[in-house]
CHARMM-style PDB file with segment names, atoms N, HN, CA, C and O in Angstrom:
ATOM      1  N   UNK     1      54.444  32.834  83.764  1.00  0.00      PROA
ATOM      2  CA  UNK     1      53.790  32.263  84.287  1.00  0.00      PROA
ATOM      3  C   UNK     1      52.337  31.838  83.696  1.00  0.00      PROA
ATOM      4  O   UNK     1      51.901  30.688  83.637  1.00  0.00      PROA
ATOM      5  N   UNK     2      51.708  32.987  83.285  1.00  0.00      PROA
ATOM      6  HN  UNK     2      52.062  33.921  83.333  1.00  0.00      PROA
ATOM      7  CA  UNK     2      50.103  33.019  82.690  1.00  0.00      PROA
ATOM      8  C   UNK     2      50.492  32.466  81.326  1.00  0.00      PROA
ATOM      9  O   UNK     2      49.668  31.670  80.875  1.00  0.00      PROA
ATOM     10  N   UNK     3      51.638  32.722  80.510  1.00  0.00      PROA
ATOM     11  HN  UNK     3      52.307  33.369  80.876  1.00  0.00      PROA
ATOM     12  CA  UNK     3      51.909  32.491  78.926  1.00  0.00      PROA
ATOM     13  C   UNK     3      51.518  30.674  79.348  1.00  0.00      PROA
ATOM     14  O   UNK     3      50.610  30.049  78.800  1.00  0.00      PROA
ATOM     15  N   UNK     4      52.314  30.182  80.271  1.00  0.00      PROA
ATOM     16  HN  UNK     4      53.052  30.690  80.716  1.00  0.00      PROA
ATOM     17  CA  UNK     4      52.445  28.989  80.192  1.00  0.00      PROA
ATOM     18  C   UNK     4      50.777  28.039  80.722  1.00  0.00      PROA
ATOM     19  O   UNK     4      50.269  27.084  80.135  1.00  0.00      PROA
ATOM     20  N   UNK     5      50.367  28.620  81.768  1.00  0.00      PROA
ATOM     21  HN  UNK     5      50.780  29.396  82.244  1.00  0.00      PROA
ATOM     22  CA  UNK     5      48.946  28.361  82.027  1.00  0.00      PROA
ATOM     23  C   UNK     5      47.960  28.441  80.936  1.00  0.00      PROA
ATOM     24  O   UNK     5      46.994  27.680  80.884  1.00  0.00      PROA
ATOM     25  N   UNK     6      48.252  29.564  79.869  1.00  0.00      PROA
ATOM     26  HN  UNK     6      49.037  30.182  79.911  1.00  0.00      PROA
ATOM     27  CA  UNK     6      46.980  29.554  79.001  1.00  0.00      PROA
ATOM     28  C   UNK     6      47.459  28.379  77.777  1.00  0.00      PROA
ATOM     29  O   UNK     6      46.503  27.966  77.120  1.00  0.00      PROA
ATOM     30  N   UNK     7      48.581  27.903  77.467  1.00  0.00      PROA
ATOM     31  HN  UNK     7      49.357  28.238  78.001  1.00  0.00      PROA
ATOM     32  CA  UNK     7      49.069  26.970  77.052  1.00  0.00      PROA
ATOM     33  C   UNK     7      48.980  27.241  75.229  1.00  0.00      PROA
ATOM     34  O   UNK     7      48.916  26.315  74.420  1.00  0.00      PROA
ATOM     35  N   UNK     8      48.992  28.386  74.945  1.00  0.00      PROA
ATOM     36  HN  UNK     8      49.044  29.138  75.602  1.00  0.00      PROA
ATOM     37  CA  UNK     8      48.924  29.218  73.512  1.00  0.00      PROA
ATOM     38  C   UNK     8      47.578  29.173  73.174  1.00  0.00      PROA
ATOM     39  O   UNK     8      47.405  29.258  71.958  1.00  0.00      PROA
ATOM     40  N   UNK     9      46.543  29.067  73.850  1.00  0.00      PROA
ATOM     41  HN  UNK     9      46.683  28.999  74.838  1.00  0.00      PROA
ATOM     42  CA  UNK     9      44.873  29.556  73.206  1.00  0.00      PROA
ATOM     43  C   UNK     9      44.476  28.153  73.724  1.00  0.00      PROA
ATOM     44  O   UNK     9      43.260  28.025  73.867  1.00  0.00      PROA
ATOM     45  N   UNK    10      45.297  26.969  74.068  1.00  0.00      PROA
ATOM     46  HN  UNK    10      46.285  27.073  73.951  1.00  0.00      PROA
ATOM     47  CA  UNK    10      44.440  25.674  74.363  1.00  0.00      PROA
ATOM     48  C   UNK    10      44.662  25.104  75.587  1.00  0.00      PROA
ATOM     49  O   UNK    10      45.108  23.958  75.644  1.00  0.00      PROA
ATOM     50  N   UNK    11      44.402  25.773  76.637  1.00  0.00      PROA
ATOM     51  HN  UNK    11      44.040  26.704  76.591  1.00  0.00      PROA
ATOM     52  CA  UNK    11      44.538  25.954  78.140  1.00  0.00      PROA
ATOM     53  C   UNK    11      42.866  25.358  78.055  1.00  0.00      PROA
ATOM     54  O   UNK    11      43.169  24.166  78.103  1.00  0.00      PROA
ATOM     55  N   UNK    12      41.860  25.350  77.995  1.00  0.00      PROA
ATOM     56  HN  UNK    12      41.615  26.318  77.956  1.00  0.00      PROA
ATOM     57  CA  UNK    12      40.617  24.641  78.198  1.00  0.00      PROA
ATOM     58  C   UNK    12      40.837  23.246  77.757  1.00  0.00      PROA
ATOM     59  O   UNK    12      40.332  22.409  78.504  1.00  0.00      PROA
ATOM     60  N   UNK    13      41.303  22.914  76.997  1.00  0.00      PROA
ATOM     61  HN  UNK    13      41.713  23.595  76.390  1.00  0.00      PROA
ATOM     62  CA  UNK    13      41.376  21.770  76.052  1.00  0.00      PROA
ATOM     63  C   UNK    13      42.735  20.772  76.835  1.00  0.00      PROA
ATOM     64  O   UNK    13      42.827  19.544  76.838  1.00  0.00      PROA
ATOM     65  N   UNK    14      43.435  21.519  77.292  1.00  0.00      PROA
ATOM     66  HN  UNK    14      43.361  22.516  77.289  1.00  0.00      PROA
ATOM     67  CA  UNK    14      44.810  20.861  77.387  1.00  0.00      PROA
ATOM     68  C   UNK    14      44.319  20.065  79.381  1.00  0.00      PROA
ATOM     69  O   UNK    14      44.267  18.908  79.800  1.00  0.00      PROA
ATOM     70  N   UNK    15      44.062  21.470  80.070  1.00  0.00      PROA
ATOM     71  HN  UNK    15      44.104  22.409  79.729  1.00  0.00      PROA
ATOM     72  CA  UNK    15      43.376  21.515  81.743  1.00  0.00      PROA
ATOM     73  C   UNK    15      42.219  20.558  81.890  1.00  0.00      PROA
ATOM     74  O   UNK    15      42.146  19.576  82.629  1.00  0.00      PROA
ATOM     75  N   UNK    16      41.345  21.025  81.058  1.00  0.00      PROA
ATOM     76  HN  UNK    16      41.403  21.823  80.458  1.00  0.00      PROA
ATOM     77  CA  UNK    16      40.041  19.862  81.028  1.00  0.00      PROA
ATOM     78  C   UNK    16      40.368  18.534  80.449  1.00  0.00      PROA
ATOM     79  O   UNK    16      39.336  17.862  80.431  1.00  0.00      PROA
ATOM     80  N   UNK    17      41.339  17.910  79.990  1.00  0.00      PROA
ATOM     81  HN  UNK    17      42.177  18.456  80.005  1.00  0.00      PROA
ATOM     82  CA  UNK    17      41.725  16.582  79.661  1.00  0.00      PROA
ATOM     83  C   UNK    17      42.624  16.267  80.767  1.00  0.00      PROA
ATOM     84  O   UNK    17      42.374  15.156  81.234  1.00  0.00      PROA
ATOM     85  N   UNK    18      43.568  16.863  81.330  1.00  0.00      PROA
ATOM     86  HN  UNK    18      43.771  17.765  80.950  1.00  0.00      PROA
ATOM     87  CA  UNK    18      44.197  16.567  83.003  1.00  0.00      PROA
ATOM     88  C   UNK    18      42.930  16.404  84.039  1.00  0.00      PROA
ATOM     89  O   UNK    18      42.842  15.397  84.742  1.00  0.00      PROA
ATOM     90  N   UNK    19      41.841  17.580  84.094  1.00  0.00      PROA
ATOM     91  HN  UNK    19      41.912  18.398  83.523  1.00  0.00      PROA
ATOM     92  CA  UNK    19      40.520  16.950  85.054  1.00  0.00      PROA
ATOM     93  C   UNK    19      40.099  15.985  85.073  1.00  0.00      PROA
ATOM     94  O   UNK    19      39.733  15.382  86.083  1.00  0.00      PROA
ATOM     95  N   UNK    20      40.031  15.454  83.487  1.00  0.00      PROA
ATOM     96  HN  UNK    20      40.328  15.944  82.667  1.00  0.00      PROA
ATOM     97  CA  UNK    20      38.902  14.539  83.329  1.00  0.00      PROA
ATOM     98  C   UNK    20      39.505  13.562  83.359  1.00  0.00      PROA
ATOM     99  O   UNK    20      38.652  12.698  83.158  1.00  0.00      PROA
ATOM    100  N   UNK    21      41.017  12.792  83.553  1.00  0.00      PROA
ATOM    101  HN  UNK    21      41.710  13.494  83.716  1.00  0.00      PROA
ATOM    102  CA  UNK    21      41.568  11.932  83.478  1.00  0.00      PROA
ATOM    103  C   UNK    21      41.741  11.855  84.881  1.00  0.00      PROA
ATOM    104  O   UNK    21      41.178  10.912  85.438  1.00  0.00      PROA
ATOM    105  N   UNK    22      42.461  12.716  85.637  1.00  0.00      PROA
ATOM    106  HN  UNK    22      42.919  13.481  85.185  1.00  0.00      PROA
ATOM    107  CA  UNK    22      42.298  12.718  87.092  1.00  0.00      PROA
ATOM    108  C   UNK    22      40.864  12.178  88.239  1.00  0.00      PROA
ATOM    109  O   UNK    22      40.674  11.742  89.374  1.00  0.00      PROA
ATOM    110  N   UNK    23      40.205  12.534  87.135  1.00  0.00      PROA
ATOM    111  HN  UNK    23      40.359  12.889  86.213  1.00  0.00      PROA
ATOM    112  CA  UNK    23      38.478  12.294  87.760  1.00  0.00      PROA
ATOM    113  C   UNK    23      38.343  10.794  87.537  1.00  0.00      PROA
ATOM    114  O   UNK    23      38.294  10.079  88.538  1.00  0.00      PROA
ATOM    115  N   UNK    24      38.272  10.208  86.246  1.00  0.00      PROA
ATOM    116  HN  UNK    24      38.312  10.789  85.432  1.00  0.00      PROA
ATOM    117  CA  UNK    24      38.453   9.077  85.952  1.00  0.00      PROA
ATOM    118  C   UNK    24      39.381   7.780  86.734  1.00  0.00      PROA
ATOM    119  O   UNK    24      39.000   6.679  87.132  1.00  0.00      PROA
ATOM    120  N   UNK    25      40.592   8.355  86.757  1.00  0.00      PROA
ATOM    121  HN  UNK    25      40.901   9.249  86.434  1.00  0.00      PROA
ATOM    122  CA  UNK    25      41.431   7.884  87.932  1.00  0.00      PROA
ATOM    123  C   UNK    25      41.419   7.266  89.394  1.00  0.00      PROA
ATOM    124  O   UNK    25      41.811   6.273  90.007  1.00  0.00      PROA
ATOM    125  N   UNK    26      40.633   8.628  89.605  1.00  0.00      PROA
ATOM    126  HN  UNK    26      40.315   9.434  89.107  1.00  0.00      PROA
ATOM    127  CA  UNK    26      40.270   8.828  90.864  1.00  0.00      PROA
ATOM    128  C   UNK    26      39.162   7.601  91.189  1.00  0.00      PROA
ATOM    129  O   UNK    26      39.240   6.865  92.173  1.00  0.00      PROA
ATOM    130  N   UNK    27      37.903   7.523  89.951  1.00  0.00      PROA
ATOM    131  HN  UNK    27      37.840   8.121  89.152  1.00  0.00      PROA
ATOM    132  CA  UNK    27      36.898   6.940  90.357  1.00  0.00      PROA
ATOM    133  C   UNK    27      37.557   5.658  90.538  1.00  0.00      PROA
ATOM    134  O   UNK    27      37.430   5.162  91.657  1.00  0.00      PROA
ATOM    135  N   UNK    28      38.276   4.974  89.619  1.00  0.00      PROA
ATOM    136  HN  UNK    28      38.379   5.378  88.709  1.00  0.00      PROA
ATOM    137  CA  UNK    28      38.874   3.634  89.166  1.00  0.00      PROA
ATOM    138  C   UNK    28      39.620   3.028  90.672  1.00  0.00      PROA
ATOM    139  O   UNK    28      39.918   1.888  91.030  1.00  0.00      PROA
ATOM    140  N   UNK    29      39.725   4.118  91.203  1.00  0.00      PROA
ATOM    141  HN  UNK    29      39.484   5.043  90.912  1.00  0.00      PROA
ATOM    142  CA  UNK    29      40.686   3.877  92.206  1.00  0.00      PROA
ATOM    143  C   UNK    29      39.566   3.546  93.449  1.00  0.00      PROA
ATOM    144  O   UNK    29      39.319   2.382  93.762  1.00  0.00      PROA
ATOM    145  N   UNK    30      39.043   4.488  93.991  1.00  0.00      PROA
ATOM    146  HN  UNK    30      39.243   5.434  93.737  1.00  0.00      PROA
ATOM    147  CA  UNK    30      37.874   4.515  94.581  1.00  0.00      PROA
ATOM    148  C   UNK    30      36.911   3.079  94.531  1.00  0.00      PROA
ATOM    149  O   UNK    30      36.771   2.290  95.466  1.00  0.00      PROA
ATOM    150  N   UNK    31      36.288   2.979  93.153  1.00  0.00      PROA
ATOM    151  HN  UNK    31      36.401   3.619  92.394  1.00  0.00      PROA
ATOM    152  CA  UNK    31      35.611   1.831  92.948  1.00  0.00      PROA
ATOM    153  C   UNK    31      36.056   0.586  93.306  1.00  0.00      PROA
ATOM    154  O   UNK    31      35.288  -0.272  93.740  1.00  0.00      PROA
ATOM    155  N   UNK    32      37.386   0.393  93.142  1.00  0.00      PROA
ATOM    156  HN  UNK    32      38.010   1.090  92.789  1.00  0.00      PROA
ATOM    157  CA  UNK    32      38.418  -0.510  93.269  1.00  0.00      PROA
ATOM    158  C   UNK    32      38.356  -1.220  94.460  1.00  0.00      PROA
ATOM    159  O   UNK    32      37.987  -2.360  94.741  1.00  0.00      PROA
ATOM    160  N   UNK    33      38.912  -0.057  95.253  1.00  0.00      PROA
ATOM    161  HN  UNK    33      39.212   0.869  95.025  1.00  0.00      PROA
ATOM    162  CA  UNK    33      38.645  -0.386  96.653  1.00  0.00      PROA
ATOM    163  C   UNK    33      37.817  -0.662  97.182  1.00  0.00      PROA
ATOM    164  O   UNK    33      38.020  -1.365  98.171  1.00  0.00      PROA
ATOM    165  N   UNK    34      36.231  -0.231  96.802  1.00  0.00      PROA
ATOM    166  HN  UNK    34      36.067   0.340  95.998  1.00  0.00      PROA
ATOM    167  CA  UNK    34      35.142   0.008  97.375  1.00  0.00      PROA
ATOM    168  C   UNK    34      35.002  -2.123  97.273  1.00  0.00      PROA
ATOM    169  O   UNK    34      34.732  -2.992  98.102  1.00  0.00      PROA
ATOM    170  N   UNK    35      35.321  -2.127  95.961  1.00  0.00      PROA
ATOM    171  HN  UNK    35      35.540  -1.421  95.287  1.00  0.00      PROA
ATOM    172  CA  UNK    35      35.218  -3.819  95.624  1.00  0.00      PROA
ATOM    173  C   UNK    35      36.047  -5.055  96.561  1.00  0.00      PROA
ATOM    174  O   UNK    35      35.658  -6.122  97.035  1.00  0.00      PROA
ATOM    175  N   UNK    36      37.343  -4.359  96.570  1.00  0.00      PROA
ATOM    176  HN  UNK    36      37.658  -3.492  96.186  1.00  0.00      PROA
ATOM    177  CA  UNK    36      37.949  -5.124  97.652  1.00  0.00      PROA
ATOM    178  C   UNK    36      37.433  -5.405  98.746  1.00  0.00      PROA
ATOM    179  O   UNK    36      37.331  -6.625  98.877  1.00  0.00      PROA
ATOM    180  N   UNK    37      36.959  -4.677  99.826  1.00  0.00      PROA
ATOM    181  HN  UNK    37      37.042  -3.686  99.719  1.00  0.00      PROA
ATOM    182  CA  UNK    37      36.382  -4.251 100.593  1.00  0.00      PROA
ATOM    183  C   UNK    37      35.359  -5.413 100.874  1.00  0.00      PROA
ATOM    184  O   UNK    37      35.515  -6.323 101.689  1.00  0.00      PROA
ATOM    185  N   UNK    38      34.320  -5.216 100.071  1.00  0.00      PROA
ATOM    186  HN  UNK    38      34.193  -4.477  99.409  1.00  0.00      PROA
ATOM    187  CA  UNK    38      33.199  -6.159  99.515  1.00  0.00      PROA
ATOM    188  C   UNK    38      33.312  -7.554  99.264  1.00  0.00      PROA
ATOM    189  O   UNK    38      32.437  -8.387  99.498  1.00  0.00      PROA
ATOM    190  N   UNK    39      34.602  -7.798  98.702  1.00  0.00      PROA
ATOM    191  HN  UNK    39      35.313  -7.122  98.511  1.00  0.00      PROA
ATOM    192  CA  UNK    39      35.145  -9.241  98.703  1.00  0.00      PROA
ATOM    193  C   UNK    39      35.718  -9.524  99.813  1.00  0.00      PROA
ATOM    194  O   UNK    39      35.779 -10.674 100.250  1.00  0.00      PROA
ATOM    195  N   UNK    40      36.160  -8.593 100.345  1.00  0.00      PROA
ATOM    196  HN  UNK    40      36.110  -7.660  99.990  1.00  0.00      PROA
ATOM    197  CA  UNK    40      36.882  -9.261 102.036  1.00  0.00      PROA
ATOM    198  C   UNK    40      36.000  -9.900 102.656  1.00  0.00      PROA
ATOM    199  O   UNK    40      36.035 -11.105 102.903  1.00  0.00      PROA
ATOM    200  N   UNK    41      34.650  -8.678 103.120  1.00  0.00      PROA
ATOM    201  HN  UNK    41      34.622  -7.699 102.919  1.00  0.00      PROA
ATOM    202  CA  UNK    41      33.655  -8.938 103.873  1.00  0.00      PROA
ATOM    203  C   UNK    41      32.667 -10.216 103.289  1.00  0.00      PROA
ATOM    204  O   UNK    41      32.039 -10.790 104.179  1.00  0.00      PROA
ATOM    205  N   UNK    42      32.473 -10.692 101.980  1.00  0.00      PROA
ATOM    206  HN  UNK    42      32.983 -10.226 101.257  1.00  0.00      PROA
ATOM    207  CA  UNK    42      31.998 -11.563 101.408  1.00  0.00      PROA
ATOM    208  C   UNK    42      33.031 -13.081 101.979  1.00  0.00      PROA
ATOM    209  O   UNK    42      32.350 -14.068 102.255  1.00  0.00      PROA
ATOM    210  N   UNK    43      34.393 -13.208 102.118  1.00  0.00      PROA
ATOM    211  HN  UNK    43      34.946 -12.406 101.894  1.00  0.00      PROA
ATOM    212  CA  UNK    43      35.061 -13.983 102.324  1.00  0.00      PROA
ATOM    213  C   UNK    43      35.249 -14.434 103.492  1.00  0.00      PROA
ATOM    214  O   UNK    43      35.452 -15.586 103.874  1.00  0.00      PROA
ATOM    215  N   UNK    44      35.137 -13.013 104.312  1.00  0.00      PROA
ATOM    216  HN  UNK    44      34.973 -12.076 104.001  1.00  0.00      PROA
ATOM    217  CA  UNK    44      34.856 -13.519 105.961  1.00  0.00      PROA
ATOM    218  C   UNK    44      33.751 -13.824 106.296  1.00  0.00      PROA
ATOM    219  O   UNK    44      33.660 -14.498 107.322  1.00  0.00      PROA
ATOM    220  N   UNK    45      32.792 -13.533 105.732  1.00  0.00      PROA
ATOM    221  HN  UNK    45      32.866 -12.985 104.899  1.00  0.00      PROA
ATOM    222  CA  UNK    45      31.285 -14.569 106.324  1.00  0.00      PROA
ATOM    223  C   UNK    45      31.412 -15.673 105.675  1.00  0.00      PROA
ATOM    224  O   UNK    45      30.648 -16.498 106.176  1.00  0.00      PROA
ATOM    225  N   UNK    46      32.188 -16.252 104.519  1.00  0.00      PROA
ATOM    226  HN  UNK    46      32.809 -15.582 104.112  1.00  0.00      PROA
ATOM    227  CA  UNK    46      32.166 -17.917 103.810  1.00  0.00      PROA
ATOM    228  C   UNK    46      32.930 -18.606 105.036  1.00  0.00      PROA
ATOM    229  O   UNK    46      32.725 -19.730 105.494  1.00  0.00      PROA
ATOM    230  N   UNK    47      34.095 -17.413 105.557  1.00  0.00      PROA
ATOM    231  HN  UNK    47      34.262 -16.500 105.186  1.00  0.00      PROA
ATOM    232  CA  UNK    47      34.705 -18.437 106.170  1.00  0.00      PROA
ATOM    233  C   UNK    47      34.329 -18.696 107.818  1.00  0.00      PROA
ATOM    234  O   UNK    47      34.706 -19.590 108.576  1.00  0.00      PROA
ATOM    235  N   UNK    48      33.491 -17.615 108.029  1.00  0.00      PROA
ATOM    236  HN  UNK    48      33.185 -16.889 107.413  1.00  0.00      PROA
ATOM    237  CA  UNK    48      32.723 -18.022 109.157  1.00  0.00      PROA
ATOM    238  C   UNK    48      31.743 -19.450 109.178  1.00  0.00      PROA
ATOM    239  O   UNK    48      31.695 -20.326 110.041  1.00  0.00      PROA
ATOM    240  N   UNK    49      31.261 -19.372 108.355  1.00  0.00      PROA
ATOM    241  HN  UNK    49      31.300 -18.660 107.654  1.00  0.00      PROA
ATOM    242  CA  UNK    49      30.180 -20.218 107.673  1.00  0.00      PROA
ATOM    243  C   UNK    49      30.757 -21.323 107.867  1.00  0.00      PROA
ATOM    244  O   UNK    49      30.206 -22.046 108.698  1.00  0.00      PROA
ATOM    245  N   UNK    50      31.741 -21.735 107.355  1.00  0.00      PROA
ATOM    246  HN  UNK    50      32.188 -21.149 106.680  1.00  0.00      PROA
ATOM    247  CA  UNK    50      32.805 -23.265 107.283  1.00  0.00      PROA
ATOM    248  C   UNK    50      34.084 -23.336 107.801  1.00  0.00      PROA
ATOM    249  O   UNK    50      35.035 -23.646 107.083  1.00  0.00      PROA
ATOM    250  N   UNK    51      34.220 -23.043 109.145  1.00  0.00      PROA
ATOM    251  HN  UNK    51      33.447 -22.791 109.728  1.00  0.00      PROA
ATOM    252  CA  UNK    51      35.434 -23.337 109.459  1.00  0.00      PROA
ATOM    253  C   UNK    51      35.971 -24.296 109.433  1.00  0.00      PROA
ATOM    254  O   UNK    51      37.198 -24.241 109.365  1.00  0.00      PROA
ATOM    255  N   UNK    52      35.339 -25.548 109.473  1.00  0.00      PROA
ATOM    256  HN  UNK    52      34.341 -25.593 109.528  1.00  0.00      PROA
ATOM    257  CA  UNK    52      36.088 -26.860 109.644  1.00  0.00      PROA
ATOM    258  C   UNK    52      36.610 -27.091 107.904  1.00  0.00      PROA
ATOM    259  O   UNK    52      36.994 -28.224 107.615  1.00  0.00      PROA
ATOM    260  N   UNK    53      36.610 -26.367 107.159  1.00  0.00      PROA
ATOM    261  HN  UNK    53      36.298 -25.446 107.394  1.00  0.00      PROA
ATOM    262  CA  UNK    53      36.777 -26.716 106.268  1.00  0.00      PROA
ATOM    263  C   UNK    53      38.665 -26.530 105.477  1.00  0.00      PROA
ATOM    264  O   UNK    53      39.259 -27.045 104.530  1.00  0.00      PROA
ATOM    265  N   UNK    54      39.071 -25.270 106.791  1.00  0.00      PROA
ATOM    266  HN  UNK    54      38.588 -24.852 107.561  1.00  0.00      PROA
ATOM    267  CA  UNK    54      40.381 -25.225 106.348  1.00  0.00      PROA
ATOM    268  C   UNK    54      41.641 -26.390 106.526  1.00  0.00      PROA
ATOM    269  O   UNK    54      41.712 -27.266 107.387  1.00  0.00      PROA
ATOM    270  N   UNK    55      42.460 -26.139 105.584  1.00  0.00      PROA
ATOM    271  HN  UNK    55      42.403 -25.427 104.884  1.00  0.00      PROA
ATOM    272  CA  UNK    55      43.405 -27.273 105.887  1.00  0.00      PROA
ATOM    273  C   UNK    55      44.705 -26.482 106.444  1.00  0.00      PROA
ATOM    274  O   UNK    55      44.697 -25.259 106.306  1.00  0.00      PROA
ATOM    275  N   UNK    56      45.726 -27.044 107.012  1.00  0.00      PROA
ATOM    276  HN  UNK    56      45.733 -28.037 107.124  1.00  0.00      PROA
ATOM    277  CA  UNK    56      46.678 -26.789 107.642  1.00  0.00      PROA
ATOM    278  C   UNK    56      47.447 -26.728 106.253  1.00  0.00      PROA
ATOM    279  O   UNK    56      47.110 -27.421 105.294  1.00  0.00      PROA
ATOM    280  N   UNK    57      48.775 -25.616 106.226  1.00  0.00      PROA
ATOM    281  HN  UNK    57      49.049 -25.052 107.005  1.00  0.00      PROA
ATOM    282  CA  UNK    57      49.634 -25.893 105.177  1.00  0.00      PROA
ATOM    283  C   UNK    57      50.240 -26.998 104.977  1.00  0.00      PROA
ATOM    284  O   UNK    57      50.866 -27.576 105.865  1.00  0.00      PROA
ATOM    285  N   UNK    58      50.105 -27.487 103.593  1.00  0.00      PROA
ATOM    286  HN  UNK    58      49.596 -27.016 102.872  1.00  0.00      PROA
ATOM    287  CA  UNK    58      51.230 -28.653 103.583  1.00  0.00      PROA
ATOM    288  C   UNK    58      50.585 -29.806 103.498  1.00  0.00      PROA
ATOM    289  O   UNK    58      51.092 -30.715 102.841  1.00  0.00      PROA
ATOM    290  N   UNK    59      49.310 -29.990 104.168  1.00  0.00      PROA
ATOM    291  HN  UNK    59      48.898 -29.252 104.702  1.00  0.00      PROA
ATOM    292  CA  UNK    59      48.676 -30.989 104.338  1.00  0.00      PROA
ATOM    293  C   UNK    59      47.777 -31.695 102.621  1.00  0.00      PROA
ATOM    294  O   UNK    59      47.513 -30.924 101.698  1.00  0.00      PROA
ATOM    295  N   UNK    60      47.568 -32.698 102.579  1.00  0.00      PROA
ATOM    296  HN  UNK    60      47.782 -33.324 103.329  1.00  0.00      PROA
ATOM    297  CA  UNK    60      47.140 -32.957 101.114  1.00  0.00      PROA
ATOM    298  C   UNK    60      45.590 -33.219 101.513  1.00  0.00      PROA
ATOM    299  O   UNK    60      45.367 -33.613 102.657  1.00  0.00      PROA
ATOM    300  N   UNK    61      44.525 -33.020 100.628  1.00  0.00      PROA
ATOM    301  HN  UNK    61      44.707 -32.700  99.699  1.00  0.00      PROA
ATOM    302  CA  UNK    61      43.349 -33.450 100.594  1.00  0.00      PROA
ATOM    303  C   UNK    61      43.084 -35.425 100.679  1.00  0.00      PROA
ATOM    304  O   UNK    61      43.448 -36.310  99.904  1.00  0.00      PROA
ATOM    305  N   UNK    62      42.169 -35.483 102.208  1.00  0.00      PROA
ATOM    306  HN  UNK    62      41.873 -34.764 102.837  1.00  0.00      PROA
ATOM    307  CA  UNK    62      41.949 -36.848 102.081  1.00  0.00      PROA
ATOM    308  C   UNK    62      43.423 -37.463 103.362  1.00  0.00      PROA
ATOM    309  O   UNK    62      43.429 -38.578 103.883  1.00  0.00      PROA
ATOM    310  N   UNK    63      44.274 -36.604 103.539  1.00  0.00      PROA
ATOM    311  HN  UNK    63      44.269 -35.698 103.116  1.00  0.00      PROA
ATOM    312  CA  UNK    63      45.226 -37.639 104.497  1.00  0.00      PROA
ATOM    313  C   UNK    63      44.772 -37.220 106.187  1.00  0.00      PROA
ATOM    314  O   UNK    63      44.195 -36.133 106.227  1.00  0.00      PROA
ATOM    315  N   UNK    64      44.846 -37.522 106.798  1.00  0.00      PROA
ATOM    316  HN  UNK    64      45.315 -38.405 106.766  1.00  0.00      PROA
ATOM    317  CA  UNK    64      44.514 -37.481 108.116  1.00  0.00      PROA
ATOM    318  C   UNK    64      46.117 -37.279 109.135  1.00  0.00      PROA
ATOM    319  O   UNK    64      47.134 -37.958 108.994  1.00  0.00      PROA
ATOM    320  N   UNK    65      46.013 -36.729 109.618  1.00  0.00      PROA
ATOM    321  HN  UNK    65      45.187 -36.177 109.733  1.00  0.00      PROA
ATOM    322  CA  UNK    65      47.679 -36.304 110.763  1.00  0.00      PROA
ATOM    323  C   UNK    65      47.275 -36.435 111.945  1.00  0.00      PROA
ATOM    324  OT1 UNK    65      48.046 -36.246 112.886  1.00  0.00      PROA
TER     325      UNK     65
END
């Protein structure tokens, strides 16, 4: 098992690459999640400012029902 983990002398490069990749993927995931939450809050605040602008599904602009 230790021979496998040593990777023939390239363990530092191989495991370092895995660690760096995991770190970058984690940062991208959490950054995207924060951006989504920020945009959802922004959308909620915009909806609260103009509730009369909502249209029913299927209705066209300018039609009165």
